[in-house]
C-alpha positions as CSV (number, residue, x, y, z in Angstrom):
1,M,92.5,97.1,74.4
2,E,90.9,96.8,78.4
3,R,92.9,98.1,80.7
4,T,93.4,95.3,83.4
5,S,96.1,96.9,85.8
6,Y,96.6,100.5,87.6
7,L,99.8,100.8,86.6
8,I,100.3,101.3,82.6
9,H,104.0,99.8,81.3
10,E,106.3,103.4,81.7
11,E,104.7,103.3,85.4
12,V,106.1,99.5,86.5
13,R,109.3,100.4,84.7
14,A,109.8,103.8,86.5
15,A,108.5,101.4,89.6
16,Q,111.5,99.0,89.3
17,K,114.0,101.6,90.4
18,L,112.2,101.4,94.7
19,H,113.3,98.7,96.5
20,R,112.7,95.4,95.9
21,R,111.6,94.4,99.8
22,A,108.6,93.9,98.7
23,P,106.5,93.2,95.3
24,Y,105.3,97.1,93.7
25,A,102.0,95.3,93.2
26,I,99.6,91.8,93.6
27,S,97.3,91.3,91.9
28,S,93.8,89.0,91.8
29,I,93.7,90.0,95.3
30,S,90.1,88.2,95.7
31,Q,91.1,85.3,94.9
32,S,94.1,84.9,97.2
33,V,95.6,85.0,100.5
34,F,95.2,88.7,101.1
35,S,91.4,88.9,100.4
36,I,90.8,90.4,103.8
37,A,92.7,93.6,101.9
38,R,89.3,94.4,99.9
39,L,87.5,95.1,103.0
40,Y,89.7,97.3,104.9
41,G,90.9,99.0,101.3
42,G,94.3,97.9,102.3
43,M,97.1,95.8,103.6
44,T,100.3,95.7,105.1
45,Y,102.8,93.5,103.5
46,Q,106.5,92.7,104.4
47,G,106.3,95.9,106.1
48,C,104.9,98.3,103.2
49,A,101.4,99.2,103.1
50,Y,99.1,99.1,100.3
51,T,96.3,100.4,98.7
52,Y,93.5,98.0,97.4
53,F,91.9,99.0,94.0
54,P,88.4,97.2,93.4
55,E,88.2,98.0,89.3
56,H,91.3,96.1,89.1
57,D,91.1,93.7,92.3
58,E,95.0,94.6,93.1
59,C,97.0,96.1,95.5
60,V,99.7,98.6,94.9
61,R,102.4,99.5,97.4
62,D,101.8,103.3,98.2
63,D,105.3,104.6,98.0
64,V,105.1,103.3,93.9
65,L,101.4,105.6,94.3
66,K,103.5,108.5,95.3
67,M,105.5,108.3,92.2
68,V,102.8,107.4,89.8
69,E,100.7,109.8,90.8
70,K,103.6,112.7,90.3
71,M,104.0,111.0,87.0
72,R,100.3,111.3,86.0
73,K,100.2,115.2,87.3
74,K,103.6,116.2,85.0
75,K,101.9,113.9,81.9
76,P,98.4,115.1,80.5
77,V,95.9,112.3,80.1
78,E,95.8,112.3,76.0
79,P,92.1,111.8,74.6
80,E,91.3,108.4,73.3
81,Q,91.3,108.3,69.6
82,G,88.0,109.9,68.2
83,Q,87.8,111.8,71.2
84,Q,87.4,115.6,71.3
85,L,88.3,117.9,74.4
86,S,85.6,120.1,75.5
87,L,86.2,123.5,76.4
């Protein structure tokens, strides 16, 4: 299954505890009025800073990114089925 968002399901659930003044992520940036974010690598919307991810065509709120980075550091990435860890 191809991943279409920067955030995984568990991270989206965790983001729900943060403030709701602005969306935690905005997708389809290149097809919206926010397309200028592609050129600058991010944007500000409703007083919140966002970072643009071109591989997902999505902007994610910076406080959500900070939370997600902490979550990803705590939980090591598991190899996909059929792959072995190299030492």
